[in-house]
C-alpha angles and dihedrals in degrees: 000000000000112000090206089062091055090048091051091051091048090053089056092056100263093125094071107028147002102285126196112228127178119228093246093049090048091051091050092049093050093043095235144095119286090252093053092043089053091052092049091051092049089051092050090049093048090050089049097241090123141018120215145182118212115229131189092260104021139330145270114241136187130176114243124227086263091055092048091049091054090054092047092051093050091046092052093048093048091045090053092048094048093047089056093058123099107285118256117212127218126187116213123185124199147154120260111244135173118258130210095260093257092120091061090054097048095043089062096055111108095217089061099035094054092052093046090052092048099043103030099032097235141078108238124234106252096260142047135239109233121205130183117220114228107184133061090236092057092047090049091055090049089052090050091053089054089062097046126088101236123171107321122228106192123228119243146177123251115183108316094336131090119213117203130233122268135195127214138199122202111244146163128224104202097321094323116121110242146142135222112235121207118180115214086234117037138156089216120099126215093285098075136068129191116206130192129194139167086252133052097262096203092057097038092054098028093240129168135181111293096029116128117232132186119222121198110207127194118207 
């Protein structure tokens, strides 16, 4: 089993549903001839990493729970390795803006608060500082953070509601301890950052809408 083949299938949507893939597209994704790609897929099916349905001009493929577990294990190992490397620091500048009050709601939920305390070492103030990124360089850094592992806050269920996973990056606003919070699913683009801290950042640094702040991020 080649882990890169599973990753390629996951990228095409096969991790979440039966996905129809033409033979030529499959070969391109696996970086091989159609004949070799077909053999690889048969091997993955035989080893129960995928299930598939053969079609006249291709096939429908979905990763099994075994295939997903392999990807999760590799992700966790790589995440652990990368987090042990010498920290790299990014500086992001942005304009303080008012949010919609969602941060205050989520920062009071026990399932999140307990994990923040355990993994970041502080209990966040029930609210977030929202900043809008003005330059292409700052937005590019935000996009880079989206692709990195970060400190994982696991999703959970509370009552009838499901709360999604989040990743964090340790940060400082001025010299104030903080962390950038990036939900796995967010309606924000790459021009916004949400920041948490044990203190109310606006009051601690005397900030108001329109002020420019500099955030030092460790990855």
